[in-house]
N, CA, C and O atoms as a CHARMM CRD file, in Angstrom:
* protein
*
  364
    1    1 MET  N      5.73600   9.28000 -10.92300 PROA 1      0.00000
    2    1 MET  CA     5.06100   7.77700 -10.98600 PROA 1      0.00000
    3    1 MET  C      4.58300   8.16400  -9.27200 PROA 1      0.00000
    4    1 MET  O      3.45100   8.25800  -8.79600 PROA 1      0.00000
    5    2 ARG  N      5.98500   8.33800  -8.59100 PROA 2      0.00000
    6    2 ARG  CA     6.02600   8.77200  -7.07100 PROA 2      0.00000
    7    2 ARG  C      4.77900   9.84100  -6.44400 PROA 2      0.00000
    8    2 ARG  O      4.19000   9.41900  -5.44800 PROA 2      0.00000
    9    3 GLN  N      4.43800  10.95200  -6.89100 PROA 3      0.00000
   10    3 GLN  CA     3.26300  11.57500  -6.62400 PROA 3      0.00000
   11    3 GLN  C      2.28800  10.93000  -7.05500 PROA 3      0.00000
   12    3 GLN  O      1.32800  10.92900  -6.28500 PROA 3      0.00000
   13    4 ARG  N      2.12800  10.24200  -8.22400 PROA 4      0.00000
   14    4 ARG  CA     0.90100   9.71200  -8.39100 PROA 4      0.00000
   15    4 ARG  C      0.34700   8.52500  -6.91500 PROA 4      0.00000
   16    4 ARG  O     -0.57900   8.65800  -6.11500 PROA 4      0.00000
   17    5 ILE  N      1.25500   7.56400  -7.04500 PROA 5      0.00000
   18    5 ILE  CA     0.95300   6.83300  -5.79300 PROA 5      0.00000
   19    5 ILE  C      0.60600   7.66300  -4.58600 PROA 5      0.00000
   20    5 ILE  O     -0.39100   7.39500  -3.91700 PROA 5      0.00000
   21    6 ARG  N      1.37300   8.62300  -4.30700 PROA 6      0.00000
   22    6 ARG  CA     1.08300   9.16300  -2.65900 PROA 6      0.00000
   23    6 ARG  C      0.02300   9.73100  -2.76700 PROA 6      0.00000
   24    6 ARG  O     -0.65000   9.65800  -1.74000 PROA 6      0.00000
   25    7 GLU  N     -0.55300  10.42900  -3.80500 PROA 7      0.00000
   26    7 GLU  CA    -1.85900  10.52700  -3.73100 PROA 7      0.00000
   27    7 GLU  C     -3.02700   9.82800  -3.67300 PROA 7      0.00000
   28    7 GLU  O     -4.12100   9.97600  -3.12800 PROA 7      0.00000
   29    8 LEU  N     -2.50300   9.03100  -4.37800 PROA 8      0.00000
   30    8 LEU  CA    -3.95000   7.67800  -4.49800 PROA 8      0.00000
   31    8 LEU  C     -3.78600   7.12600  -2.49600 PROA 8      0.00000
   32    8 LEU  O     -4.75100   6.94900  -1.75300 PROA 8      0.00000
   33    9 TYR  N     -2.66300   7.01200  -2.19900 PROA 9      0.00000
   34    9 TYR  CA    -2.48600   7.01100  -0.90200 PROA 9      0.00000
   35    9 TYR  C     -3.28500   7.46200  -0.01300 PROA 9      0.00000
   36    9 TYR  O     -4.15400   6.80600   0.56100 PROA 9      0.00000
   37   10 GLN  N     -2.94800   8.98000   0.19800 PROA 10     0.00000
   38   10 GLN  CA    -3.70200   9.89300   0.21200 PROA 10     0.00000
   39   10 GLN  C     -5.12600  10.12600   0.26900 PROA 10     0.00000
   40   10 GLN  O     -5.77600  10.66600   1.16400 PROA 10     0.00000
   41   11 ASN  N     -5.57500   9.54400  -1.02200 PROA 11     0.00000
   42   11 ASN  CA    -6.79400   9.41300  -1.43500 PROA 11     0.00000
   43   11 ASN  C     -7.45800   8.06000  -0.19300 PROA 11     0.00000
   44   11 ASN  O     -8.37400   8.16300   0.62400 PROA 11     0.00000
   45   12 LEU  N     -6.65100   6.99500  -0.47100 PROA 12     0.00000
   46   12 LEU  CA    -7.25200   5.88400  -0.21600 PROA 12     0.00000
   47   12 LEU  C     -7.31200   6.44300   1.79900 PROA 12     0.00000
   48   12 LEU  O     -8.38600   6.34500   2.39100 PROA 12     0.00000
   49   13 LYS  N     -6.45400   6.79800   2.30000 PROA 13     0.00000
   50   13 LYS  CA    -6.68800   6.92700   3.68200 PROA 13     0.00000
   51   13 LYS  C     -7.99500   8.18500   4.14600 PROA 13     0.00000
   52   13 LYS  O     -8.50300   8.19600   5.26700 PROA 13     0.00000
   53   14 ALA  N     -8.41100   9.28300   2.91500 PROA 14     0.00000
   54   14 ALA  CA    -9.34700   9.77300   3.39500 PROA 14     0.00000
   55   14 ALA  C    -10.62400   8.92600   3.26800 PROA 14     0.00000
   56   14 ALA  O    -11.52000   9.33000   4.01000 PROA 14     0.00000
   57   15 TYR  N    -10.96700   7.75900   2.45300 PROA 15     0.00000
   58   15 TYR  CA   -11.96600   7.10500   2.06500 PROA 15     0.00000
   59   15 TYR  C    -12.06200   6.40000   3.56800 PROA 15     0.00000
   60   15 TYR  O    -13.24700   6.15600   3.79900 PROA 15     0.00000
   61   16 ARG  N    -11.28800   6.03500   4.55200 PROA 16     0.00000
   62   16 ARG  CA   -11.84700   5.34000   5.37600 PROA 16     0.00000
   63   16 ARG  C    -12.57300   6.09100   6.36000 PROA 16     0.00000
   64   16 ARG  O    -13.47600   5.72600   7.11300 PROA 16     0.00000
   65   17 LEU  N    -11.96400   7.31100   6.20500 PROA 17     0.00000
   66   17 LEU  CA   -13.08300   8.26000   6.75900 PROA 17     0.00000
   67   17 LEU  C    -14.81300   8.67200   7.02400 PROA 17     0.00000
   68   17 LEU  O    -15.56500   8.94900   7.95800 PROA 17     0.00000
   69   18 GLU  N    -14.86000   8.45100   5.08700 PROA 18     0.00000
   70   18 GLU  CA   -15.88700   8.30800   4.52700 PROA 18     0.00000
   71   18 GLU  C    -16.57200   7.89400   3.49000 PROA 18     0.00000
   72   18 GLU  O    -17.19700   8.55900   2.66300 PROA 18     0.00000
   73   19 ALA  N    -16.37900   6.43700   3.60000 PROA 19     0.00000
   74   19 ALA  CA   -16.50500   5.35100   2.43300 PROA 19     0.00000
   75   19 ALA  C    -17.52800   5.74100   1.74500 PROA 19     0.00000
   76   19 ALA  O    -18.33200   6.46500   2.33200 PROA 19     0.00000
   77   20 GLU  N    -17.78900   5.37800   0.31900 PROA 20     0.00000
   78   20 GLU  CA   -18.65500   5.81100  -0.49200 PROA 20     0.00000
   79   20 GLU  C    -18.04100   4.93300  -2.07600 PROA 20     0.00000
   80   20 GLU  O    -17.02400   4.98700  -2.76700 PROA 20     0.00000
   81   21 VAL  N    -19.68600   3.95600  -2.09500 PROA 21     0.00000
   82   21 VAL  CA   -19.02500   3.13300  -3.20500 PROA 21     0.00000
   83   21 VAL  C    -18.47400   3.65200  -4.64900 PROA 21     0.00000
   84   21 VAL  O    -17.73600   3.02800  -5.41100 PROA 21     0.00000
   85   22 ALA  N    -19.12300   5.19300  -4.86100 PROA 22     0.00000
   86   22 ALA  CA   -18.47400   5.74400  -6.27500 PROA 22     0.00000
   87   22 ALA  C    -17.13200   6.10500  -5.76300 PROA 22     0.00000
   88   22 ALA  O    -16.13500   6.13400  -6.48500 PROA 22     0.00000
   89   23 ARG  N    -17.13400   6.36400  -4.57000 PROA 23     0.00000
   90   23 ARG  CA   -15.22500   6.99100  -4.32600 PROA 23     0.00000
   91   23 ARG  C    -14.49000   5.48800  -4.65700 PROA 23     0.00000
   92   23 ARG  O    -13.52800   5.36500  -5.41500 PROA 23     0.00000
   93   24 ARG  N    -15.03400   4.57100  -4.05500 PROA 24     0.00000
   94   24 ARG  CA   -14.34100   3.22300  -4.21700 PROA 24     0.00000
   95   24 ARG  C    -14.05200   2.77500  -5.62200 PROA 24     0.00000
   96   24 ARG  O    -12.96900   2.30500  -5.97000 PROA 24     0.00000
   97   25 LEU  N    -15.21100   2.97000  -6.49800 PROA 25     0.00000
   98   25 LEU  CA   -15.15900   2.57000  -7.83300 PROA 25     0.00000
   99   25 LEU  C    -13.90100   3.55300  -8.24200 PROA 25     0.00000
  100   25 LEU  O    -13.05500   2.81200  -8.74300 PROA 25     0.00000
  101   26 LEU  N    -13.46200   4.80300  -8.23800 PROA 26     0.00000
  102   26 LEU  CA   -13.07300   5.66500  -8.59700 PROA 26     0.00000
  103   26 LEU  C    -11.46600   5.42400  -8.17100 PROA 26     0.00000
  104   26 LEU  O    -10.56300   5.51500  -9.00300 PROA 26     0.00000
  105   27 LEU  N    -11.26200   5.13900  -6.91600 PROA 27     0.00000
  106   27 LEU  CA   -10.08200   4.98400  -6.18300 PROA 27     0.00000
  107   27 LEU  C     -9.53000   3.66100  -7.00800 PROA 27     0.00000
  108   27 LEU  O     -8.39100   3.69200  -7.47300 PROA 27     0.00000
  109   28 GLU  N    -10.53300   2.28000  -7.20800 PROA 28     0.00000
  110   28 GLU  CA   -10.09300   1.06300  -7.71000 PROA 28     0.00000
  111   28 GLU  C     -9.46600   1.23200  -9.45300 PROA 28     0.00000
  112   28 GLU  O     -8.43500   0.64800  -9.78600 PROA 28     0.00000
  113   29 ALA  N    -10.05300   1.87600 -10.18200 PROA 29     0.00000
  114   29 ALA  CA    -9.98300   2.38500 -11.53200 PROA 29     0.00000
  115   29 ALA  C     -8.44600   3.66200 -11.40200 PROA 29     0.00000
  116   29 ALA  O     -7.59300   3.41300 -12.25400 PROA 29     0.00000
  117   30 ARG  N     -8.14200   4.74000 -10.58100 PROA 30     0.00000
  118   30 ARG  CA    -6.78200   5.04500 -11.16000 PROA 30     0.00000
  119   30 ARG  C     -6.04300   4.12900 -10.17100 PROA 30     0.00000
  120   30 ARG  O     -4.91900   4.24400 -10.65900 PROA 30     0.00000
  121   31 PHE  N     -5.91100   3.45800  -9.32600 PROA 31     0.00000
  122   31 PHE  CA    -4.92400   2.20400  -9.33700 PROA 31     0.00000
  123   31 PHE  C     -4.78700   1.07800 -10.36600 PROA 31     0.00000
  124   31 PHE  O     -3.65600   0.60900 -10.48900 PROA 31     0.00000
  125   32 ASP  N     -5.74700   0.58400 -11.10800 PROA 32     0.00000
  126   32 ASP  CA    -5.65400   0.15000 -12.36000 PROA 32     0.00000
  127   32 ASP  C     -4.88300   1.50200 -13.78300 PROA 32     0.00000
  128   32 ASP  O     -4.31100   1.33200 -14.86000 PROA 32     0.00000
  129   33 VAL  N     -5.17600   2.38000 -13.22200 PROA 33     0.00000
  130   33 VAL  CA    -4.21700   3.30500 -14.35200 PROA 33     0.00000
  131   33 VAL  C     -2.74700   3.44500 -14.15800 PROA 33     0.00000
  132   33 VAL  O     -1.92100   3.28300 -15.05600 PROA 33     0.00000
  133   34 ILE  N     -2.49100   3.74200 -12.98500 PROA 34     0.00000
  134   34 ILE  CA    -1.37400   3.77100 -12.01000 PROA 34     0.00000
  135   34 ILE  C     -0.33900   2.44200 -12.50900 PROA 34     0.00000
  136   34 ILE  O      0.69500   2.48600 -13.17600 PROA 34     0.00000
  137   35 CYS  N     -0.96600   1.41700 -11.98300 PROA 35     0.00000
  138   35 CYS  CA    -0.44000   0.02600 -12.65100 PROA 35     0.00000
  139   35 CYS  C     -0.18600  -0.48900 -14.01100 PROA 35     0.00000
  140   35 CYS  O      0.57500  -1.44100 -14.18700 PROA 35     0.00000
  141   36 ALA  N     -0.92100   0.23000 -15.17800 PROA 36     0.00000
  142   36 ALA  CA    -1.11800  -0.30200 -16.26900 PROA 36     0.00000
  143   36 ALA  C     -0.04300   0.48600 -16.77600 PROA 36     0.00000
  144   36 ALA  O      0.56600   0.06400 -17.75900 PROA 36     0.00000
  145   37 HSD  N      0.36200   1.84700 -16.11700 PROA 37     0.00000
  146   37 HSD  CA     1.34200   2.85000 -16.99700 PROA 37     0.00000
  147   37 HSD  C      2.75800   2.12200 -16.89600 PROA 37     0.00000
  148   37 HSD  O      3.23400   1.67400 -15.85300 PROA 37     0.00000
  149   38 ARG  N      3.38400   2.07800 -18.23700 PROA 38     0.00000
  150   38 ARG  CA     4.75100   1.90400 -18.35800 PROA 38     0.00000
  151   38 ARG  C      5.43200   2.99500 -18.18400 PROA 38     0.00000
  152   38 ARG  O      4.92700   4.04400 -18.58500 PROA 38     0.00000
  153   39 THR  N      6.70300   3.01500 -17.56300 PROA 39     0.00000
  154   39 THR  CA     7.32500   4.12100 -17.79600 PROA 39     0.00000
  155   39 THR  C      8.90100   4.01700 -18.84300 PROA 39     0.00000
  156   39 THR  O      9.46900   4.95100 -19.41000 PROA 39     0.00000
  157   40 GLY  N      9.22200   2.80500 -18.82300 PROA 40     0.00000
  158   40 GLY  CA    10.11500   2.57200 -19.68400 PROA 40     0.00000
  159   40 GLY  C     11.80900   2.47400 -18.48400 PROA 40     0.00000
  160   40 GLY  O     12.92700   2.54500 -18.99400 PROA 40     0.00000
  161   41 PHE  N     11.67800   2.37000 -17.49700 PROA 41     0.00000
  162   41 PHE  CA    12.30000   1.95500 -16.14100 PROA 41     0.00000
  163   41 PHE  C     12.26800   0.39600 -16.12800 PROA 41     0.00000
  164   41 PHE  O     11.16900  -0.09500 -16.38300 PROA 41     0.00000
  165   42 PRO  N     12.78600  -0.03500 -15.99900 PROA 42     0.00000
  166   42 PRO  CA    12.38800  -1.64200 -15.77600 PROA 42     0.00000
  167   42 PRO  C     12.33500  -1.60100 -14.20700 PROA 42     0.00000
  168   42 PRO  O     11.30000  -2.05100 -13.71500 PROA 42     0.00000
  169   43 SER  N     12.99200  -1.27900 -13.61800 PROA 43     0.00000
  170   43 SER  CA    12.65500  -1.19500 -11.92300 PROA 43     0.00000
  171   43 SER  C     11.54200  -0.81000 -11.77100 PROA 43     0.00000
  172   43 SER  O     10.71600  -1.46400 -11.13500 PROA 43     0.00000
  173   44 VAL  N     11.31000   0.22300 -12.27000 PROA 44     0.00000
  174   44 VAL  CA     9.89900   0.34500 -11.52200 PROA 44     0.00000
  175   44 VAL  C      8.89700   0.12600 -12.24100 PROA 44     0.00000
  176   44 VAL  O      7.71500   0.16800 -11.90100 PROA 44     0.00000
  177   45 ASP  N      9.40100  -0.14800 -13.40100 PROA 45     0.00000
  178   45 ASP  CA     7.68200  -0.89600 -14.16100 PROA 45     0.00000
  179   45 ASP  C      7.63600  -2.52000 -13.37600 PROA 45     0.00000
  180   45 ASP  O      6.58200  -3.14900 -13.27400 PROA 45     0.00000
  181   46 VAL  N      8.70800  -2.93200 -12.96500 PROA 46     0.00000
  182   46 VAL  CA     8.26100  -4.18700 -12.28900 PROA 46     0.00000
  183   46 VAL  C      7.57700  -4.39700 -10.80900 PROA 46     0.00000
  184   46 VAL  O      7.01400  -5.32800 -10.23200 PROA 46     0.00000
  185   47 ILE  N      7.97500  -2.83700 -10.45700 PROA 47     0.00000
  186   47 ILE  CA     7.29700  -2.57700  -9.28800 PROA 47     0.00000
  187   47 ILE  C      6.00500  -2.50000  -9.55900 PROA 47     0.00000
  188   47 ILE  O      5.34900  -3.26500  -8.85300 PROA 47     0.00000
  189   48 LEU  N      5.17500  -1.66400 -10.56100 PROA 48     0.00000
  190   48 LEU  CA     3.82100  -1.27000 -10.94600 PROA 48     0.00000
  191   48 LEU  C      3.32000  -2.73800 -11.36900 PROA 48     0.00000
  192   48 LEU  O      2.10400  -2.61800 -11.51900 PROA 48     0.00000
  193   49 LYS  N      3.72800  -4.20000 -11.65600 PROA 49     0.00000
  194   49 LYS  CA     3.62200  -5.04000 -11.84300 PROA 49     0.00000
  195   49 LYS  C      3.08700  -5.72900 -10.98600 PROA 49     0.00000
  196   49 LYS  O      2.03700  -6.36900 -11.02900 PROA 49     0.00000
  197   50 GLY  N      3.95500  -5.57100 -10.04700 PROA 50     0.00000
  198   50 GLY  CA     4.09100  -6.58200  -8.84300 PROA 50     0.00000
  199   50 GLY  C      3.12200  -6.11800  -7.92100 PROA 50     0.00000
  200   50 GLY  O      2.75400  -6.85800  -7.00900 PROA 50     0.00000
  201   51 MET  N      2.59900  -4.80500  -8.07800 PROA 51     0.00000
  202   51 MET  CA     1.53100  -4.07400  -7.52700 PROA 51     0.00000
  203   51 MET  C     -0.02500  -4.23900  -7.72300 PROA 51     0.00000
  204   51 MET  O     -1.02400  -4.13600  -7.01000 PROA 51     0.00000
  205   52 SER  N      0.30800  -4.60000  -9.27700 PROA 52     0.00000
  206   52 SER  CA    -1.07200  -5.36400  -9.84300 PROA 52     0.00000
  207   52 SER  C     -1.52300  -6.67300  -9.37300 PROA 52     0.00000
  208   52 SER  O     -2.70000  -7.01700  -9.26500 PROA 52     0.00000
  209   53 GLN  N     -0.64900  -7.26500  -9.14600 PROA 53     0.00000
  210   53 GLN  CA    -0.82200  -8.59200  -8.80100 PROA 53     0.00000
  211   53 GLN  C     -0.79300  -8.62300  -7.63000 PROA 53     0.00000
  212   53 GLN  O     -0.83400  -9.79400  -7.25300 PROA 53     0.00000
  213   54 LYS  N     -0.72900  -7.76700  -6.64200 PROA 54     0.00000
  214   54 LYS  CA    -1.34600  -7.62000  -5.29700 PROA 54     0.00000
  215   54 LYS  C     -2.41200  -6.81300  -5.03400 PROA 54     0.00000
  216   54 LYS  O     -2.66400  -6.52900  -3.86300 PROA 54     0.00000
  217   55 ARG  N     -3.22600  -6.30400  -6.12400 PROA 55     0.00000
  218   55 ARG  CA    -4.12600  -5.80000  -5.73600 PROA 55     0.00000
  219   55 ARG  C     -5.59900  -5.87300  -4.76100 PROA 55     0.00000
  220   55 ARG  O     -6.15200  -4.88200  -4.28300 PROA 55     0.00000
  221   56 ALA  N     -5.88700  -6.76300  -4.66600 PROA 56     0.00000
  222   56 ALA  CA    -6.84300  -7.17700  -3.77400 PROA 56     0.00000
  223   56 ALA  C     -6.38500  -6.74200  -2.26300 PROA 56     0.00000
  224   56 ALA  O     -7.06100  -6.18500  -1.39700 PROA 56     0.00000
  225   57 ASP  N     -4.83400  -7.23300  -2.21900 PROA 57     0.00000
  226   57 ASP  CA    -4.25300  -7.30700  -0.93200 PROA 57     0.00000
  227   57 ASP  C     -3.70400  -5.66700  -0.57100 PROA 57     0.00000
  228   57 ASP  O     -3.28000  -5.47000   0.56800 PROA 57     0.00000
  229   58 LEU  N     -3.72300  -4.59700  -1.49400 PROA 58     0.00000
  230   58 LEU  CA    -3.31300  -3.29900  -1.53700 PROA 58     0.00000
  231   58 LEU  C     -4.65800  -2.00900  -1.86700 PROA 58     0.00000
  232   58 LEU  O     -4.52800  -0.78700  -1.79000 PROA 58     0.00000
  233   59 LEU  N     -6.22300  -3.00200  -2.33300 PROA 59     0.00000
  234   59 LEU  CA    -6.96900  -2.07000  -2.04700 PROA 59     0.00000
  235   59 LEU  C     -7.95800  -2.72300  -1.24500 PROA 59     0.00000
  236   59 LEU  O     -9.11100  -2.35700  -1.46800 PROA 59     0.00000
  237   60 GLY  N     -7.78600  -3.65200  -0.31600 PROA 60     0.00000
  238   60 GLY  CA    -8.47500  -4.45900   0.93500 PROA 60     0.00000
  239   60 GLY  C     -9.39100  -3.52700   1.92700 PROA 60     0.00000
  240   60 GLY  O    -10.48700  -3.71900   2.45500 PROA 60     0.00000
  241   61 GLY  N     -8.24500  -2.17600   1.95600 PROA 61     0.00000
  242   61 GLY  CA    -9.33500  -1.28100   2.85400 PROA 61     0.00000
  243   61 GLY  C    -10.29900  -0.71900   2.19400 PROA 61     0.00000
  244   61 GLY  O    -11.13400  -0.19800   2.93200 PROA 61     0.00000
  245   62 LEU  N    -10.58400  -0.58900   0.60600 PROA 62     0.00000
  246   62 LEU  CA   -11.97200  -0.47700   0.05000 PROA 62     0.00000
  247   62 LEU  C    -13.12600  -1.01200   0.76300 PROA 62     0.00000
  248   62 LEU  O    -14.08200  -0.40400   1.24500 PROA 62     0.00000
  249   63 LYS  N    -12.83800  -2.39600   0.74000 PROA 63     0.00000
  250   63 LYS  CA   -14.06800  -2.96300   1.14800 PROA 63     0.00000
  251   63 LYS  C    -14.53100  -3.00500   2.91600 PROA 63     0.00000
  252   63 LYS  O    -15.64700  -2.88300   3.42100 PROA 63     0.00000
  253   64 GLN  N    -13.32500  -3.20400   3.49200 PROA 64     0.00000
  254   64 GLN  CA   -12.97900  -2.95800   5.08500 PROA 64     0.00000
  255   64 GLN  C    -12.32200  -1.63400   5.33300 PROA 64     0.00000
  256   64 GLN  O    -11.11700  -1.47400   5.52500 PROA 64     0.00000
  257   65 PRO  N    -13.23000  -0.71500   5.31000 PROA 65     0.00000
  258   65 PRO  CA   -12.11400   0.57900   5.71500 PROA 65     0.00000
  259   65 PRO  C    -11.76200   1.08900   6.84000 PROA 65     0.00000
  260   65 PRO  O    -11.15100   2.14700   6.98600 PROA 65     0.00000
  261   66 GLU  N    -12.17700   0.27200   7.77300 PROA 66     0.00000
  262   66 GLU  CA   -12.02400  -0.25600   9.10500 PROA 66     0.00000
  263   66 GLU  C    -10.44400  -0.39200   9.59300 PROA 66     0.00000
  264   66 GLU  O     -9.82100   0.30900  10.39000 PROA 66     0.00000
  265   67 PHE  N     -9.94000  -1.77200   8.67700 PROA 67     0.00000
  266   67 PHE  CA    -8.69100  -1.73800   8.88700 PROA 67     0.00000
  267   67 PHE  C     -7.55400  -0.83600   8.03500 PROA 67     0.00000
  268   67 PHE  O     -7.62200  -0.18800   6.99000 PROA 67     0.00000
  269   68 ARG  N     -6.56800  -1.09000   8.91400 PROA 68     0.00000
  270   68 ARG  CA    -5.26900  -0.20100   8.92300 PROA 68     0.00000
  271   68 ARG  C     -4.64800  -0.31000   7.42600 PROA 68     0.00000
  272   68 ARG  O     -4.53600  -1.48300   7.06900 PROA 68     0.00000
  273   69 LEU  N     -4.22000   0.64900   6.46800 PROA 69     0.00000
  274   69 LEU  CA    -3.83200   0.49700   5.39200 PROA 69     0.00000
  275   69 LEU  C     -1.91700   0.11500   4.98700 PROA 69     0.00000
  276   69 LEU  O     -1.20100  -0.02300   3.99500 PROA 69     0.00000
  277   70 HSD  N     -1.77900   0.07500   6.85800 PROA 70     0.00000
  278   70 HSD  CA    -0.21700  -0.36400   6.60500 PROA 70     0.00000
  279   70 HSD  C     -0.10800  -1.46100   7.91400 PROA 70     0.00000
  280   70 HSD  O     -1.11100  -1.91800   8.46300 PROA 70     0.00000
  281   71 ASN  N      1.11000  -1.75600   8.26200 PROA 71     0.00000
  282   71 ASN  CA     1.67700  -2.55100   9.30000 PROA 71     0.00000
  283   71 ASN  C      2.39500  -1.92200  10.36300 PROA 71     0.00000
  284   71 ASN  O      2.63100  -2.64000  11.33500 PROA 71     0.00000
  285   72 ASN  N      2.86400  -0.53300  10.39800 PROA 72     0.00000
  286   72 ASN  CA     3.87200  -0.06600  11.12200 PROA 72     0.00000
  287   72 ASN  C      3.82000  -0.59300  12.55400 PROA 72     0.00000
  288   72 ASN  O      4.75900  -1.06400  13.19500 PROA 72     0.00000
  289   73 LEU  N      2.65100  -0.44100  12.91200 PROA 73     0.00000
  290   73 LEU  CA     2.31500  -1.03900  14.39400 PROA 73     0.00000
  291   73 LEU  C      3.32900  -2.34500  14.71400 PROA 73     0.00000
  292   73 LEU  O      4.29900  -2.34300  15.47100 PROA 73     0.00000
  293   74 SER  N      2.69500  -3.70900  13.72900 PROA 74     0.00000
  294   74 SER  CA     3.41600  -4.48900  13.64900 PROA 74     0.00000
  295   74 SER  C      4.91900  -4.52300  13.79800 PROA 74     0.00000
  296   74 SER  O      5.44000  -4.93200  14.83600 PROA 74     0.00000
  297   75 GLU  N      5.75600  -4.00500  12.55100 PROA 75     0.00000
  298   75 GLU  CA     6.83800  -3.68100  12.73300 PROA 75     0.00000
  299   75 GLU  C      7.62700  -3.16600  13.59000 PROA 75     0.00000
  300   75 GLU  O      8.75500  -3.63900  13.73200 PROA 75     0.00000
  301   76 GLY  N      7.18300  -2.07400  14.34500 PROA 76     0.00000
  302   76 GLY  CA     7.48600  -1.41300  15.80100 PROA 76     0.00000
  303   76 GLY  C      7.18900  -2.34500  16.37000 PROA 76     0.00000
  304   76 GLY  O      7.94900  -2.90600  15.58100 PROA 76     0.00000
  305   77 HSD  N      6.94700  -2.86900  16.78100 PROA 77     0.00000
  306   77 HSD  CA     7.05800  -4.39500  18.01200 PROA 77     0.00000
  307   77 HSD  C      8.10800  -5.18300  17.89300 PROA 77     0.00000
  308   77 HSD  O      8.81200  -5.70700  18.75600 PROA 77     0.00000
  309   78 MET  N      8.16400  -5.23200  16.20700 PROA 78     0.00000
  310   78 MET  CA     9.46400  -6.35500  16.06700 PROA 78     0.00000
  311   78 MET  C     10.69200  -5.82200  16.62800 PROA 78     0.00000
  312   78 MET  O     11.46700  -6.35100  17.42500 PROA 78     0.00000
  313   79 GLN  N     10.74700  -4.35000  15.91100 PROA 79     0.00000
  314   79 GLN  CA    11.86300  -3.66100  16.27600 PROA 79     0.00000
  315   79 GLN  C     12.83400  -4.05700  17.52400 PROA 79     0.00000
  316   79 GLN  O     14.01700  -4.37200  17.39600 PROA 79     0.00000
  317   80 ASP  N     12.24000  -3.99600  18.54600 PROA 80     0.00000
  318   80 ASP  CA    13.08000  -4.53400  19.82200 PROA 80     0.00000
  319   80 ASP  C     13.27900  -5.33000  19.91400 PROA 80     0.00000
  320   80 ASP  O     14.12300  -5.47400  20.79800 PROA 80     0.00000
  321   81 TYR  N     12.87100  -6.53600  19.29100 PROA 81     0.00000
  322   81 TYR  CA    13.26800  -8.10900  19.30700 PROA 81     0.00000
  323   81 TYR  C     14.86400  -8.09400  18.76000 PROA 81     0.00000
  324   81 TYR  O     15.94800  -8.55500  19.11700 PROA 81     0.00000
  325   82 VAL  N     14.21700  -7.11700  17.46100 PROA 82     0.00000
  326   82 VAL  CA    15.43500  -7.38900  16.60900 PROA 82     0.00000
  327   82 VAL  C     17.01000  -6.56900  17.01500 PROA 82     0.00000
  328   82 VAL  O     18.09600  -6.96900  16.59300 PROA 82     0.00000
  329   83 LYS  N     16.83000  -5.41400  17.87700 PROA 83     0.00000
  330   83 LYS  CA    17.99500  -4.57300  18.43400 PROA 83     0.00000
  331   83 LYS  C     18.53500  -5.82900  19.42300 PROA 83     0.00000
  332   83 LYS  O     19.71800  -6.15300  19.52100 PROA 83     0.00000
  333   84 LYS  N     17.55200  -6.38500  20.04400 PROA 84     0.00000
  334   84 LYS  CA    18.43000  -7.31700  21.34000 PROA 84     0.00000
  335   84 LYS  C     19.17800  -8.61000  20.71700 PROA 84     0.00000
  336   84 LYS  O     20.22900  -9.14700  21.06600 PROA 84     0.00000
  337   85 ARG  N     18.34800  -8.90000  19.75800 PROA 85     0.00000
  338   85 ARG  CA    18.98400 -10.31000  18.91000 PROA 85     0.00000
  339   85 ARG  C     20.43600  -9.60000  18.56900 PROA 85     0.00000
  340   85 ARG  O     21.39700 -10.36500  18.65900 PROA 85     0.00000
  341   86 LYS  N     20.65200  -8.56500  18.28000 PROA 86     0.00000
  342   86 LYS  CA    21.24500  -8.18200  17.20400 PROA 86     0.00000
  343   86 LYS  C     22.50200  -7.68200  18.36800 PROA 86     0.00000
  344   86 LYS  O     23.66900  -7.88800  18.03400 PROA 86     0.00000
  345   87 ILE  N     22.24300  -7.08200  19.61400 PROA 87     0.00000
  346   87 ILE  CA    23.17500  -6.81100  20.87500 PROA 87     0.00000
  347   87 ILE  C     23.67300  -8.18500  20.98200 PROA 87     0.00000
  348   87 ILE  O     24.86000  -8.48400  20.84800 PROA 87     0.00000
  349   88 SER  N     22.69900  -9.03200  21.23500 PROA 88     0.00000
  350   88 SER  CA    23.11000 -10.52900  21.95300 PROA 88     0.00000
  351   88 SER  C     23.82200 -11.20100  21.30000 PROA 88     0.00000
  352   88 SER  O     24.30900 -12.14300  21.92500 PROA 88     0.00000
  353   89 GLY  N     24.23200 -11.07900  19.78800 PROA 89     0.00000
  354   89 GLY  CA    24.81900 -11.85400  19.17500 PROA 89     0.00000
  355   89 GLY  C     24.01400 -13.27500  18.97800 PROA 89     0.00000
  356   89 GLY  O     24.51500 -14.38800  19.14000 PROA 89     0.00000
  357   90 GLY  N     22.46400 -12.95700  18.54100 PROA 90     0.00000
  358   90 GLY  CA    21.66800 -14.03300  18.34500 PROA 90     0.00000
  359   90 GLY  C     20.69600 -13.98000  18.92400 PROA 90     0.00000
  360   90 GLY  O     20.31300 -12.94900  19.47800 PROA 90     0.00000
  361   91 THR  N     19.79500 -15.55100  18.93600 PROA 91     0.00000
  362   91 THR  CA    18.14100 -15.20500  19.39700 PROA 91     0.00000
  363   91 THR  C     18.32900 -15.20300  20.85000 PROA 91     0.00000
  364   91 THR  O     17.37300 -14.99000  21.59600 PROA 91     0.00000
């Protein structure tokens, strides 16, 4: 399952470079198949169900390929603040 999700993510990144309607429909269908799959492991199945419920957010990059698929830059900016807060013992 992890490999399928990684492959989907790589395909979503590739889609950003060359957006086509046919590819978008294929990626949406692959996402739905992944989320509909049940592994028999409750923790994994809960995550897949949660992904399905957040479909619009997770696949938002298909409608607007110029947006990033992750928020790593935002989290990176927060790391400095969190480090300083931990060192000083408060806000």
